[in-house]
Backbone bond lengths (Angstrom), bond angles and torsions (degrees), N, CA, C in turn:
res aa  C-N    CA-C-N  psi(-1)  N-CA   C-N-CA  omega(-1)  CA-C   N-CA-C  phi
1 M - - - 1.451 - - 1.549 110.13 -
2 T 1.312 117.15 122.38 1.432 120.59 -177.02 1.523 114.58 -89.98
3 M 1.323 118.04 -22.62 1.459 120.82 -178.57 1.525 112.91 -71.30
4 L 1.313 118.65 138.97 1.452 121.32 176.05 1.524 108.68 -65.41
5 S 1.330 116.22 142.68 1.492 118.87 179.73 1.521 112.43 -63.47
6 R 1.319 119.78 -32.45 1.407 122.22 177.21 1.545 112.44 -63.24
7 V 1.241 114.18 -43.58 1.508 119.76 176.73 1.526 111.57 -64.56
8 A 1.357 117.18 -47.85 1.428 119.00 175.99 1.564 114.17 -56.59
9 N 1.320 114.13 -39.86 1.445 119.75 178.66 1.521 112.34 -61.70
10 R 1.345 113.28 -43.83 1.508 119.19 -179.86 1.557 111.07 -64.54
11 I 1.308 116.07 -44.15 1.457 119.08 179.24 1.527 111.20 -61.96
12 Y 1.295 116.14 -45.74 1.459 124.25 177.52 1.474 114.15 -53.94
13 W 1.326 116.60 -50.12 1.429 121.59 -177.31 1.566 113.02 -80.39
14 M 1.313 118.49 -26.00 1.438 121.15 168.69 1.535 110.75 -56.48
15 A 1.329 113.79 -45.63 1.459 117.13 -179.15 1.532 113.40 -69.67
16 R 1.356 117.78 -34.96 1.396 120.74 179.72 1.531 110.57 -69.21
17 Y 1.324 119.20 -42.40 1.412 121.06 -178.65 1.585 112.28 -69.91
18 L 1.295 117.86 -35.55 1.446 120.69 173.01 1.529 111.76 -61.76
19 E 1.296 115.45 -47.26 1.496 119.78 179.28 1.554 109.19 -63.00
20 R 1.304 118.16 -35.99 1.457 122.41 -177.38 1.514 109.17 -68.33
21 A 1.311 119.35 -38.59 1.482 122.13 177.15 1.511 112.60 -65.35
22 E 1.373 114.23 -41.62 1.479 117.56 176.18 1.487 111.79 -64.68
23 N 1.303 119.34 -45.83 1.461 124.15 -178.68 1.534 111.45 -60.04
24 T 1.321 115.07 -42.59 1.507 119.46 179.32 1.527 109.20 -65.79
25 A 1.278 119.39 -39.55 1.479 120.26 -179.08 1.550 107.49 -65.91
26 R 1.285 120.16 -40.17 1.484 122.15 178.86 1.570 109.42 -63.20
27 L 1.310 116.34 -45.87 1.471 120.01 -179.86 1.522 113.11 -55.58
28 I 1.298 115.92 -47.99 1.495 122.11 177.79 1.499 111.83 -62.09
29 N 1.293 118.28 -44.92 1.407 123.42 -178.75 1.528 111.44 -63.70
30 V 1.257 118.81 -47.69 1.457 123.95 -177.70 1.523 109.46 -68.21
31 N 1.347 118.64 -38.93 1.465 120.25 -178.92 1.546 109.24 -67.57
32 T 1.288 118.41 -35.59 1.491 123.16 177.23 1.533 108.99 -58.64
33 H 1.318 115.07 -49.33 1.474 117.92 -176.79 1.549 111.52 -72.68
34 L 1.335 117.45 -35.47 1.468 120.12 178.06 1.533 110.06 -58.51
35 L 1.316 116.56 -47.01 1.486 120.52 -173.98 1.585 109.28 -63.72
36 L 1.339 115.47 -27.66 1.480 118.90 178.72 1.538 111.06 -76.54
37 D 1.354 114.15 -27.56 1.472 118.09 -177.57 1.512 114.28 -82.18
38 L 1.373 116.79 -25.79 1.422 121.92 -173.34 1.556 110.87 -77.76
39 P 1.314 117.38 152.05 1.533 117.49 172.70 1.465 112.31 -61.00
40 K 1.344 116.37 149.98 1.496 118.99 -174.46 1.519 112.83 -62.10
41 R 1.332 118.52 -28.13 1.430 118.74 -178.09 1.567 112.92 -80.05
42 V 1.323 117.60 -3.24 1.436 118.99 171.03 1.497 109.78 -94.32
43 R 1.327 114.28 108.77 1.430 122.26 -173.92 1.542 110.02 -96.48
44 L 1.324 116.19 93.33 1.395 121.02 -177.50 1.521 111.89 -95.72
45 G 1.316 117.09 -48.93 1.433 121.66 173.38 1.579 114.70 75.01
46 W 1.307 112.36 -160.44 1.433 118.30 -172.89 1.513 115.51 -113.66
47 E 1.368 116.14 -0.64 1.470 116.19 179.53 1.506 116.52 -63.33
48 P 1.388 118.25 -29.98 1.459 118.87 178.33 1.525 111.90 -58.00
49 I 1.279 117.68 -32.35 1.518 120.17 176.31 1.496 110.93 -60.70
50 L 1.322 115.24 -41.63 1.448 122.99 178.57 1.549 110.76 -63.18
51 D 1.314 113.76 -39.89 1.422 119.84 -178.00 1.587 112.65 -70.62
52 I 1.299 114.74 -37.29 1.462 119.54 178.91 1.528 109.40 -61.36
53 T 1.313 117.48 -38.59 1.470 120.51 -178.69 1.522 111.54 -93.66
54 S 1.361 118.67 5.04 1.424 122.44 178.89 1.540 113.25 57.26
55 R 1.315 117.14 38.00 1.483 121.21 -176.58 1.540 110.27 -121.50
56 R 1.289 120.44 17.90 1.442 121.21 -178.54 1.555 113.22 -62.00
57 D 1.316 117.47 -47.94 1.483 119.69 179.51 1.511 110.83 -62.23
58 Y 1.301 117.04 -43.05 1.497 119.88 -178.96 1.554 111.11 -66.61
59 F 1.293 113.26 -36.45 1.499 118.16 179.47 1.593 109.43 -59.66
60 Y 1.343 115.61 -46.87 1.441 119.16 -179.51 1.579 113.77 -70.86
61 D 1.320 116.74 -12.57 1.463 118.90 169.06 1.433 110.20 -71.33
62 L 1.306 120.04 -27.27 1.499 125.75 -174.01 1.477 112.90 -105.16
63 Y 1.334 120.59 -31.32 1.423 124.25 -174.16 1.526 112.47 -125.71
64 E 1.295 119.30 151.73 1.439 122.17 179.68 1.512 114.19 -83.93
65 E 1.346 115.16 -33.45 1.511 117.01 -171.09 1.537 107.57 -140.30
66 A 1.317 116.40 142.01 1.463 121.79 -179.05 1.514 111.68 -88.18
67 D 1.326 115.39 55.14 1.489 119.16 177.58 1.494 108.35 -83.69
68 E 1.334 114.63 174.50 1.443 121.71 -172.96 1.527 111.16 -58.06
69 R 1.307 118.28 -51.78 1.481 119.99 -174.84 1.513 112.15 -64.22
70 S 1.338 116.00 -40.92 1.460 118.75 -179.10 1.499 113.65 -64.43
71 V 1.360 115.02 -45.49 1.455 119.09 -177.79 1.538 110.56 -68.39
72 I 1.321 117.90 -38.95 1.457 119.37 179.21 1.551 110.36 -68.17
73 R 1.294 117.49 -40.41 1.466 120.18 175.61 1.556 109.29 -60.12
74 F 1.307 117.20 -45.01 1.460 120.53 -178.93 1.517 110.98 -65.08
75 M 1.338 118.40 -39.06 1.438 121.25 -175.71 1.525 115.38 -85.77
76 V 1.337 115.57 -15.64 1.469 119.33 -178.94 1.500 114.04 -106.10
77 S 1.315 118.79 -58.38 1.461 122.83 -168.08 1.523 116.09 -115.65
78 D 1.312 116.80 -7.44 1.485 117.98 -177.43 1.509 109.87 -81.17
79 T 1.325 117.41 104.04 1.473 120.39 -177.46 1.512 112.50 -74.34
80 R 1.298 119.99 -2.74 1.465 120.95 169.64 1.522 109.97 -71.74
81 N 1.324 117.28 -22.65 1.466 122.06 174.26 1.544 108.01 -89.54
82 P 1.352 116.71 112.76 1.469 119.31 -178.68 1.470 115.47 -63.21
83 D 1.409 116.67 -14.62 1.493 119.84 -177.50 1.533 110.18 -106.78
84 S 1.330 119.18 9.03 1.460 118.45 178.34 1.535 108.15 -68.82
85 I 1.276 116.33 162.54 1.505 120.87 178.01 1.503 112.07 -56.84
86 L 1.341 115.51 -45.72 1.483 117.24 -176.86 1.534 109.78 -69.41
87 S 1.307 117.13 -38.80 1.459 119.09 177.75 1.554 112.83 -61.47
88 S 1.341 114.06 -43.44 1.454 120.11 179.85 1.499 110.90 -66.08
89 L 1.340 120.37 -42.67 1.462 122.55 176.81 1.538 113.28 -69.08
90 N 1.303 116.27 -30.50 1.441 119.95 176.74 1.548 109.10 -69.27
91 L 1.327 117.92 -43.74 1.440 120.79 179.34 1.562 109.98 -68.85
92 A 1.303 117.57 -35.91 1.447 122.18 176.71 1.546 109.54 -62.21
93 R 1.327 115.55 -43.61 1.453 123.15 -179.72 1.546 110.28 -63.16
94 E 1.317 117.15 -44.32 1.440 120.44 -178.26 1.503 111.22 -66.17
95 N 1.287 117.18 -42.99 1.490 120.95 172.88 1.489 113.69 -60.14
96 T 1.317 116.06 -40.56 1.467 120.25 -179.13 1.487 110.57 -68.05
97 R 1.326 116.71 -40.63 1.485 121.90 -178.29 1.512 112.50 -55.85
98 T 1.361 114.09 -39.54 1.504 117.00 -175.83 1.497 113.12 -78.87
99 I 1.317 117.98 -4.49 1.492 120.73 -177.45 1.578 108.62 -127.73
100 R 1.350 115.31 31.17 1.445 116.72 -177.56 1.505 113.07 -65.54
101 D 1.337 118.68 -20.57 1.463 119.32 175.98 1.464 115.11 -83.29
102 I 1.357 116.11 -4.73 1.462 122.96 -177.61 1.553 110.20 -97.01
103 I 1.346 115.38 -41.57 1.452 119.96 -173.86 1.500 109.52 -101.16
104 P 1.305 119.44 161.40 1.484 121.32 177.01 1.555 112.16 -59.05
105 R 1.299 116.25 142.12 1.432 121.51 -178.28 1.523 110.66 -58.45
106 E 1.327 117.98 -40.10 1.524 119.74 179.26 1.503 112.45 -56.89
107 A 1.376 115.88 -37.09 1.447 120.49 -179.28 1.530 110.60 -64.18
108 W 1.360 116.16 -46.35 1.442 120.10 177.27 1.504 114.02 -58.82
109 E 1.387 115.92 -42.20 1.446 120.58 176.27 1.494 113.29 -62.83
110 Q 1.314 118.68 -36.45 1.432 124.82 179.51 1.516 110.02 -70.17
111 V 1.304 118.78 -41.29 1.471 121.70 177.33 1.519 109.18 -63.55
112 N 1.320 117.72 -45.22 1.448 120.98 -179.39 1.491 111.18 -63.41
113 S 1.325 116.93 -45.65 1.429 121.59 179.08 1.552 113.35 -60.68
114 L 1.326 115.86 -43.08 1.481 122.50 179.32 1.547 107.72 -60.35
115 H 1.265 117.41 -45.31 1.464 123.14 -176.40 1.580 108.09 -62.30
116 L 1.383 117.29 -49.51 1.394 122.43 -177.37 1.601 112.95 -63.03
117 N 1.313 112.85 -44.72 1.490 119.04 -179.15 1.508 111.57 -67.32
118 T 1.351 116.11 -39.03 1.478 119.04 179.23 1.473 112.25 -69.11
119 K 1.319 117.94 -33.49 1.433 122.30 178.71 1.533 112.29 -74.15
120 S 1.332 117.13 -42.15 1.466 118.31 -176.31 1.587 112.02 -75.35
121 N 1.291 117.59 -20.03 1.465 119.42 -178.13 1.510 111.23 -107.84
122 A 1.304 119.72 16.65 1.472 121.37 -171.75 1.530 111.90 -64.08
123 R 1.325 119.46 -27.22 1.467 119.63 -178.33 1.535 112.64 -65.77
124 S 1.309 115.20 -28.57 1.455 117.80 -176.62 1.529 114.66 -66.18
125 V 1.333 116.34 -17.13 1.474 119.27 -177.29 1.588 108.31 -74.97
126 M 1.273 119.09 -16.66 1.451 120.16 -175.51 1.518 112.88 -70.80
127 T 1.288 115.61 -21.90 1.516 118.42 179.66 1.524 108.64 -103.96
128 Q 1.354 117.69 139.59 1.423 120.30 -179.46 1.525 112.29 -63.14
129 R 1.280 114.74 -27.34 1.508 119.61 -177.77 1.541 111.79 -63.74
130 H 1.319 117.44 -37.07 1.463 119.45 -179.96 1.518 114.15 -107.65
131 R 1.321 117.06 -1.58 1.461 119.48 -173.59 1.514 112.47 -63.65
132 Y 1.350 117.21 -44.75 1.459 122.95 -178.33 1.547 110.87 -55.56
133 D 1.343 114.12 -49.80 1.474 118.21 -177.23 1.527 111.13 -63.58
134 Y 1.330 116.37 -38.85 1.518 118.25 178.22 1.494 111.03 -63.21
135 L 1.317 116.87 -51.12 1.433 120.34 -174.57 1.529 109.02 -68.62
136 R 1.313 118.28 -36.35 1.451 120.40 176.28 1.510 111.34 -61.04
137 S 1.336 119.11 -36.82 1.454 122.04 -179.28 1.516 108.93 -66.91
138 V 1.313 118.47 -37.04 1.467 119.99 176.37 1.544 111.23 -64.56
139 I 1.305 115.60 -47.18 1.493 121.57 179.33 1.521 111.22 -58.99
140 L 1.343 116.62 -50.02 1.470 119.91 179.33 1.450 113.75 -66.11
141 G 1.345 116.16 -34.85 1.472 122.30 178.86 1.545 110.89 -62.05
142 V 1.370 116.25 -46.66 1.446 118.96 179.37 1.542 109.77 -66.14
143 Q 1.368 115.73 -42.38 1.496 116.37 -178.16 1.505 110.49 -64.66
144 T 1.330 118.79 -35.56 1.434 120.19 175.24 1.501 114.94 -60.24
145 I 1.305 114.57 -41.88 1.488 120.96 175.77 1.514 110.09 -62.19
146 S 1.386 115.43 -47.46 1.436 117.83 -179.94 1.545 113.50 -59.95
147 G 1.344 115.63 -43.89 1.473 119.11 175.07 1.459 113.43 -61.96
148 M 1.364 117.46 -41.14 1.471 121.13 179.34 1.524 112.21 -61.22
149 L 1.354 115.93 -43.87 1.449 120.59 178.65 1.511 112.19 -65.15
150 A 1.352 115.24 -39.82 1.478 118.41 178.62 1.484 112.67 -66.12
151 G 1.348 115.33 -33.59 1.477 118.50 -176.77 1.524 116.33 -90.86
152 T 1.307 117.85 -15.34 1.498 120.02 -173.37 1.527 114.09 -127.14
153 M 1.361 116.99 -17.04 1.506 118.35 -177.44 1.546 107.53 -90.42
154 T 1.311 113.00 137.17 1.493 117.90 174.63 1.511 111.40 -56.49
155 H 1.317 119.55 133.43 1.403 124.40 -175.60 1.515 110.54 -89.17
156 D 1.405 112.14 65.39 1.482 120.17 -179.36 1.536 106.87 -108.22
157 E 1.368 114.29 -154.91 1.452 120.03 -177.38 1.552 110.31 -59.72
158 G 1.321 117.43 -37.52 1.438 119.04 -178.82 1.509 111.93 -62.36
159 Y 1.329 117.30 -38.10 1.432 120.85 -178.64 1.533 111.11 -72.66
160 D 1.330 115.10 -29.11 1.484 119.73 173.64 1.541 111.38 -65.11
161 F 1.329 118.50 -40.51 1.458 119.64 175.96 1.507 111.92 -67.84
162 L 1.260 117.53 -34.29 1.476 121.43 175.45 1.517 110.53 -62.28
163 R 1.331 118.37 -50.46 1.463 121.75 177.69 1.489 112.49 -61.38
164 M 1.319 119.95 -38.76 1.492 121.82 179.67 1.528 108.05 -65.54
165 G 1.324 118.52 -43.46 1.459 120.64 -178.44 1.556 111.13 -61.59
166 R 1.330 115.53 -46.89 1.428 121.46 -178.38 1.532 111.55 -63.66
167 N 1.333 117.70 -43.28 1.427 121.09 -176.63 1.508 114.68 -75.11
168 L 1.342 117.07 -33.22 1.456 117.09 176.25 1.526 111.43 -71.20
169 E 1.364 115.84 -36.06 1.492 118.88 175.34 1.538 110.95 -64.13
170 R 1.342 115.40 -37.95 1.437 121.59 179.65 1.518 110.31 -69.63
171 A 1.304 119.99 -41.02 1.473 121.57 177.87 1.523 109.66 -64.74
172 D 1.299 119.43 -41.40 1.451 122.97 178.24 1.512 110.37 -60.79
173 M 1.285 120.23 -48.31 1.452 123.72 -177.77 1.537 110.16 -65.22
174 T 1.296 118.73 -38.51 1.464 122.56 177.22 1.519 111.43 -55.42
175 T 1.295 115.90 -49.14 1.448 120.35 -176.75 1.549 110.01 -70.01
176 R 1.296 119.47 -36.19 1.430 122.05 179.82 1.511 109.65 -64.85
177 I 1.313 116.98 -45.60 1.480 119.65 -177.82 1.536 110.52 -65.01
178 I 1.287 116.95 -43.49 1.516 118.22 -179.79 1.519 109.18 -64.73
179 D 1.295 118.61 -41.64 1.499 120.44 -177.75 1.494 111.16 -62.93
180 V 1.281 116.66 -53.27 1.485 120.55 -174.14 1.538 112.47 -72.14
181 R 1.316 116.43 -44.20 1.459 119.55 -178.59 1.536 112.11 -67.58
182 S 1.266 119.22 -41.99 1.404 121.13 -179.63 1.563 113.35 -64.81
183 A 1.331 114.76 -23.73 1.462 118.75 -176.62 1.529 110.70 -96.68
184 S 1.295 118.81 -32.05 1.442 120.54 -168.59 1.508 116.01 -101.10
185 L 1.280 117.30 -21.38 1.490 118.85 -176.81 1.527 111.47 -83.56
186 L 1.272 114.58 129.15 1.450 125.01 174.54 1.556 112.91 46.17
187 P 1.334 116.40 57.05 1.497 117.36 -179.06 1.550 110.80 -77.90
188 D 1.325 115.54 146.20 1.482 120.35 176.78 1.559 112.95 48.40
189 M 1.327 113.67 57.89 1.451 117.81 -174.60 1.555 107.89 -79.45
190 P 1.339 117.02 140.51 1.480 120.78 169.17 1.537 106.18 -68.41
191 E 1.377 112.69 161.79 1.474 118.74 -173.42 1.483 113.21 -60.43
192 D 1.339 118.73 -31.19 1.482 120.36 -175.77 1.522 110.36 -75.90
193 L 1.321 118.73 -4.07 1.503 119.31 177.11 1.522 111.43 -109.36
194 T 1.304 120.08 -0.27 1.455 122.90 -179.39 1.552 111.48 -57.28
195 P 1.338 122.22 -30.65 1.493 118.27 177.46 1.498 111.22 -61.32
196 F 1.370 122.12 -16.80 1.416 122.86 -179.64 1.534 111.92 -94.44
197 E 1.312 115.49 2.20 1.450 120.09 -176.21 1.524 112.08 -58.81
198 N 1.304 117.33 -41.98 1.433 120.61 -173.86 1.512 111.76 -74.59
199 L 1.364 118.45 -6.04 1.467 120.95 174.88 1.499 110.14 -65.10
200 Q 1.314 120.43 -31.80 1.435 120.89 178.06 1.503 111.50 -64.62
201 W 1.313 118.57 -38.95 1.439 121.50 -179.94 1.523 110.72 -78.20
202 V 1.308 118.79 -33.20 1.480 120.88 171.51 1.553 109.35 -58.83
203 S 1.336 115.36 -44.54 1.441 117.90 -178.43 1.528 112.90 -64.28
204 V 1.316 113.82 -38.72 1.512 121.00 177.47 1.534 108.38 -59.61
205 L 1.326 115.46 -49.33 1.473 121.63 -178.53 1.530 111.79 -62.48
206 K 1.320 115.12 -45.81 1.502 119.77 179.65 1.498 112.58 -66.59
207 S 1.356 117.57 -35.56 1.421 118.48 177.31 1.496 114.81 -61.84
208 L 1.316 114.40 -22.15 1.479 121.96 -177.91 1.566 110.83 -112.52
209 T 1.328 114.62 16.64 1.475 120.94 178.78 1.526 111.57 52.10
210 A 1.344 112.09 40.42 1.505 118.34 -173.15 1.519 113.79 -113.06
211 Y 1.329 116.15 -7.07 1.487 117.95 -170.70 1.549 114.02 -59.70
212 Q 1.309 115.90 -50.67 1.470 117.91 -179.03 1.492 114.38 -67.10
213 M 1.350 119.81 -36.87 1.432 122.26 176.96 1.537 111.73 -70.57
214 Y 1.308 115.96 -32.81 1.453 117.13 177.39 1.541 109.42 -67.77
215 R 1.277 118.57 -46.00 1.486 121.23 -179.66 1.528 109.25 -61.32
216 R 1.323 116.87 -37.54 1.529 119.96 178.18 1.523 109.94 -64.67
217 E 1.308 114.01 -40.53 1.480 118.84 -176.55 1.557 112.64 -74.78
218 M 1.306 115.35 -46.26 1.477 118.98 -173.16 1.538 114.80 -87.73
219 R 1.321 115.76 -36.78 1.460 119.65 -179.81 1.500 114.90 53.12
220 Q 1.331 114.13 39.64 1.519 120.46 173.75 1.498 107.54 -155.86
221 R 1.346 113.09 177.51 1.471 117.21 -178.08 1.486 111.74 -62.42
222 I 1.312 115.33 156.06 1.433 121.24 -173.78 1.591 109.86 -75.36
223 R 1.310 116.74 125.99 1.449 123.50 -178.93 1.507 110.15 -127.08
224 R 1.308 117.22 148.51 1.456 121.22 -178.34 1.499 112.50 -56.40
225 A 1.344 119.37 -51.83 1.399 123.15 -175.84 1.550 112.84 -59.54
226 D 1.377 115.27 -42.07 1.453 119.42 -179.57 1.539 111.52 -67.87
227 V 1.331 115.81 -38.33 1.489 118.04 176.56 1.524 111.52 -61.99
228 L 1.317 114.22 -46.26 1.491 117.25 178.99 1.516 112.79 -60.97
229 K 1.299 118.75 -40.95 1.461 123.24 179.66 1.506 108.83 -64.97
230 F 1.353 116.47 -43.44 1.513 121.33 -177.10 1.540 110.36 -62.94
231 L 1.329 114.66 -48.96 1.471 122.19 -174.86 1.495 115.68 -76.61
232 L 1.301 116.02 -22.82 1.505 118.41 -177.15 1.504 110.91 -109.34
233 Q 1.324 120.42 -37.50 1.472 117.67 -169.24 1.539 113.29 -116.85
234 Q 1.290 116.41 -3.94 1.505 119.22 -178.58 1.573 107.43 -69.47
235 E 1.333 115.81 129.20 1.448 121.12 -177.71 1.492 114.63 -78.16
236 N 1.349 117.46 -33.07 1.483 119.31 -168.31 1.480 114.29 -99.77
237 F 1.371 118.96 -8.09 1.457 119.04 -179.16 1.552 106.94 -85.35
238 P 1.348 119.24 126.73 1.488 121.17 -173.24 1.488 115.82 -60.89
239 R 1.370 118.78 -22.43 1.487 117.83 -176.31 1.527 111.01 -106.74
240 S 1.318 118.57 9.48 1.453 118.51 174.80 1.560 111.47 -75.77
241 F 1.242 115.26 151.82 1.461 120.70 179.84 1.519 114.89 -55.75
242 Y 1.357 113.01 -46.08 1.424 117.77 179.76 1.514 115.51 -66.40
243 H 1.369 112.47 -37.90 1.512 115.11 179.53 1.568 107.89 -65.04
244 A 1.347 116.99 -39.85 1.440 118.95 -178.78 1.616 110.21 -61.26
245 L 1.283 113.86 -41.39 1.490 118.19 178.61 1.518 110.73 -64.14
246 C 1.338 117.23 -39.14 1.427 122.79 178.48 1.567 112.08 -61.64
247 Q 1.350 113.78 -39.07 1.434 120.31 178.11 1.548 111.92 -66.19
248 V 1.309 116.11 -41.44 1.446 120.09 175.92 1.527 110.96 -65.24
249 D 1.320 116.06 -40.97 1.523 119.47 175.17 1.474 109.67 -56.91
250 D 1.315 119.02 -45.64 1.475 122.92 -174.64 1.539 108.20 -62.70
251 C 1.331 116.35 -41.87 1.488 120.40 179.31 1.540 111.61 -65.35
252 L 1.332 114.11 -44.87 1.464 116.57 -177.88 1.520 114.89 -63.91
253 N 1.368 114.85 -29.19 1.431 118.01 177.67 1.538 112.13 -69.32
254 N 1.319 119.26 -12.00 1.417 123.53 177.62 1.541 113.31 -93.85
255 L 1.387 115.35 -3.06 1.450 120.41 -173.78 1.520 109.11 -114.91
256 P 1.287 117.30 154.92 1.493 123.25 177.14 1.502 110.05 -78.87
257 R 1.331 118.05 169.07 1.433 124.77 174.62 1.522 112.00 51.49
258 N 1.326 116.18 43.78 1.491 118.88 -171.41 1.554 113.01 -101.30
259 E 1.330 117.58 0.48 1.458 120.35 -170.16 1.541 115.18 -58.90
260 K 1.345 116.95 -48.15 1.495 120.15 179.61 1.517 113.44 -62.86
261 V 1.326 113.37 -44.28 1.507 118.79 -178.95 1.542 110.64 -65.49
262 L 1.320 116.92 -42.59 1.436 119.63 177.70 1.515 114.69 -64.54
263 Q 1.316 113.63 -32.77 1.461 119.13 178.22 1.555 110.50 -64.79
264 I 1.315 116.38 -42.89 1.494 120.94 176.07 1.516 109.55 -63.67
265 L 1.316 117.58 -47.83 1.438 124.28 -177.18 1.553 111.08 -60.89
266 T 1.330 115.97 -46.50 1.501 118.94 -178.58 1.526 110.17 -63.18
267 K 1.298 117.81 -38.74 1.450 122.35 179.92 1.517 110.32 -63.93
268 L 1.306 117.06 -40.30 1.442 121.86 177.72 1.507 114.69 -67.60
269 Q 1.354 114.46 -40.40 1.462 119.64 175.65 1.543 112.27 -63.64
270 K 1.314 116.33 -38.90 1.441 119.59 -178.50 1.560 107.88 -69.04
271 K 1.276 121.12 -41.49 1.460 125.85 178.63 1.526 109.47 -60.59
272 L 1.337 117.28 -42.86 1.421 123.01 -179.28 1.525 112.36 -63.01
273 L 1.342 115.68 -50.19 1.462 119.92 -174.05 1.548 112.69 -73.12
274 Q 1.267 118.06 -23.71 1.479 122.59 178.04 1.517 112.97 -80.13
275 A 1.302 118.45 -14.25 1.483 124.59 -177.12 1.545 108.36 -67.96
276 K 1.344 113.16 133.07 1.490 120.37 172.89 1.516 107.01 -97.89
277 L 1.320 116.15 84.74 1.411 122.40 -170.18 1.542 112.57 -64.59
278 Q 1.290 115.92 -26.81 1.542 119.70 -177.91 1.497 110.59 -68.89
279 E 1.339 118.57 -18.04 1.467 122.97 -179.36 1.558 114.02 -95.14
280 F 1.269 116.71 -2.05 1.477 120.45 -175.29 1.533 110.18 -82.19
281 D 1.341 116.45 128.84 1.433 119.53 164.92 1.516 107.87 -85.58
282 Q 1.356 116.59 -176.66 1.451 118.50 -170.13 1.541 112.57 -66.49
283 Q 1.289 117.45 -37.80 1.471 121.38 179.11 1.518 108.82 -67.41
284 K 1.281 118.98 -47.20 1.482 119.65 -179.56 1.505 111.68 -65.15
285 L 1.336 117.98 -34.30 1.506 119.76 174.51 1.523 110.05 -63.01
286 H 1.335 113.65 -44.52 1.496 118.83 -178.87 1.554 109.88 -59.97
287 D 1.302 118.35 -43.78 1.458 121.30 179.83 1.489 110.32 -66.71
288 F 1.353 118.11 -39.96 1.454 122.38 179.11 1.492 110.75 -63.48
289 I 1.337 118.77 -42.60 1.440 124.06 179.75 1.511 110.39 -64.90
290 D 1.338 116.16 -40.33 1.457 120.73 175.21 1.526 111.90 -55.01
291 A 1.347 114.26 -45.10 1.471 119.62 179.38 1.441 112.30 -64.30
292 L 1.367 118.24 -37.64 1.457 121.35 178.14 1.559 110.74 -65.80
293 Q 1.350 114.72 -40.83 1.479 118.34 -178.93 1.528 108.70 -67.17
294 L 1.290 117.15 -38.98 1.475 120.91 178.33 1.485 109.34 -60.86
295 G 1.369 117.16 -40.85 1.458 120.68 178.10 1.511 112.34 -61.79
296 V 1.368 118.01 -39.36 1.453 121.45 -179.57 1.553 108.97 -65.62
297 I 1.322 116.20 -40.53 1.428 121.61 178.04 1.530 110.87 -60.76
298 K 1.300 118.09 -44.48 1.444 123.52 178.62 1.491 110.36 -61.22
299 I 1.360 118.23 -44.39 1.452 121.24 179.20 1.535 110.00 -62.82
300 N 1.283 116.20 -45.67 1.484 119.87 176.58 1.503 112.01 -57.79
301 D 1.330 117.47 -45.89 1.454 120.91 -176.85 1.556 109.67 -67.18
302 S 1.344 116.90 -35.98 1.446 119.75 -178.83 1.509 109.94 -71.47
303 I 1.354 117.15 -38.31 1.485 118.40 174.90 1.499 111.45 -62.26
304 S 1.299 115.95 -44.19 1.538 120.99 179.22 1.470 111.13 -59.77
305 K 1.343 116.54 -47.51 1.473 120.70 -176.96 1.534 111.64 -67.75
306 N 1.325 115.31 -35.69 1.443 118.54 -176.05 1.511 115.47 -82.79
307 Y 1.314 118.28 -29.11 1.457 120.45 -171.61 1.534 113.14 -122.77
308 F 1.256 120.58 -20.55 1.467 121.10 -176.51 1.509 113.64 -104.55
């Protein structure tokens, strides 16, 4: 391997932080619309967003109540939260700055511009009137950077680390959204609210930009088992857990000293594909998701130990 470990580490985490910022923007946007669609007597609120990012306890160290304004401020502009959009973009920018000689100049300029614009316009996200445009600008900004890097960066070892970072972050977020949303949305609904049950799965799909592709693939009403299979085991959808693992596998096969990482990855892929998701109740699904998340952590740790 000819690339310096420091450079590989920076590229890997640049990709993870950019993906994290985009995912967080999608979560907030989808939750805003979901709350408008639900009946008023269904009190869902904003705490599930904190649970997805595992920041509930830290949030309550800083804020008294998980109301809309507080959670959005915490998740968008509060730099005390290391997973806020601004924190993620700041860390992405710092990683990008140190590798400006490795990536195309236009990509660095786009990362810097996205960070500055997101920071200067952060207040607009507090009102529903301007929230969509603000979050949309974050999502499109990250996608522009990803497309720019795909089209102009040499597809060598550095690009493999970029792809691994992006896909591991994506796999992690997919499992987090499924775990929290499937457990917290519309629990124990009375019969007259069952028509709203599929909203939880629509929100899961939309949070992962999967709604349209799911409908194209399944061509039937939204069902829990089908959504789980699509988001976890579908090979061709870019944001499915299995697809993300396959992308990491492809990258690792281009790198030296890959035996230990590939062993962990292959074991996780086998566990995933053997699962009979349609038979899982909520507790079994939760335990299975925990195992997948632990697998992602092991892959990340093995990559870090081996290459960084």
